[in-house]
N, C-alpha and C positions, 0 to 999 in steps of 0.2 A: 460699309464696303471697305476691305483692306486696300491699302495703297498698291496699285498694280506693279510698281517697280519692286516693292518688297515681296509681293507674291511671286514674281518671276525669280527673284534671288532665292527665296526659300525653296521654290519648286526645283530650281537647278541644283541646289545643295542637297536636297532630299534625294533626288535622282542619283547624284554621285554617291551619297552615303549608302544607298541601297546596294550598290555594287560591292560593298565590303562584307555583306551578309550579316551586319550587326542586327541583333534580334529586336531591339526596341529603338525607335527614332522619335524624338520629341522636339517640338519647336519652342524656343525661348526659355522654358523651364520644365523640369521633370515633375510629374505629379507624385503624390505620395505613393510609396510602393505598396500596391494592393495585391500583387501576385509575385511569385518567385521569379526574380530576374537575375541573370548572371552578368549581363552587360547591357549598356545602353549608350546612346549619344544624344546630347542636346545640341541643337543647332540654334545659334543666337546671332543677332545683328545688334550689338550693344552700343554702337556709335551712330552719330548723326550721319545722314547721307549728304554728301557735298555734290553740287552740280558743277560739272566741268563746262567750260565755254565751248559750245558747238563750233567746230572748225579748228579748235585748238589741238584736238587729238581725236582718236576714234572712239572715245568713251564719253558717256553723258553723265553718269553718276559714279561717285567713288565713296566707298564705305569700308568697314571692317567686318569680318565674320569670325565666329569662334565655334569650334567643335569642343564640347565638354564630353570627354570619353570616360565612362565609368565601368569598372570591372569589379565584380564581387570579390571581396577579400577571402582568403582561405578560412577554414573553420576556426583557426586560432587567431583570427583577425590580423594576420600579416598579409602584406600585399602579394598578389599572385603575379609576380613580375614577368614571368615568361608569357602568360596570356595577355597581360596588359601591353607588353612591348610588341607582341605580334599584332594586336588590334590597332595600336597606334601606328605601326608601320603600314598597315593596310590603308589608313587614312592619309598618311604622308605620300604614299605611292599614287594617290589621286591627283596630286599637284603636278603641273598647273591644271586646275579644273576649268574647262572651257566648253561652252556649248553655244547655241545661237543667241543667248541672252547675256551671259557673264563670262568674265575671266577672273579666276581667283588664284593668287600667287603669293609667294613669300611666306610660307608657313613657319611659325615659330612655336616650339613645344615648351610647355611649362608643366612641371609636375606639381600638382596641388595637394596630394596626400588624401587623407580620409575625409569623407563627407559626413561622418558621424552616423551614417545609416548602413554601414557595412560595405561601402564601395570605396575604391581608390580612384581618384579623379586625375586625369591628365587633360590639359587644354592645348588645343592647337589654334592659334590666332593667325589670321591671314588677311590680305588686302583683297577687295572685290572692286571690279569695275564693270559697269553695264555697257553693253555695246549700243552705239547709236542705231536707231531704227529697230531696236529689239523690244519695243513697247508692245505688250499684248494684254488683253483682259481675259 
């Protein structure tokens, strides 16, 4: 059974990502491209989760999250900068991401370049804090 805290974090981030109308959402890694995709986002929690001291603040777990945003390159394999920029901006406009379970803040954008599969990748890393009493299964 997955860790309930991680489940809540992923669920909150997927819910937020769906509001951008991105066509494909994956958790932790992208599978091999078996169908024609023009865009995708991979949601990852690449760092350890740290427990905050209850009573110290209003949050119980601190961690980091990453959106890996991929946009299909043009037919000549050059970046589709206008579409990539527009999609990245939709994700930046989500911040701060807040719901009953998490608060995600402080997005930082890094341009990664080609993934060697015909996509240009941009990452948005951010801080995540879970709210006290937000535990659910």
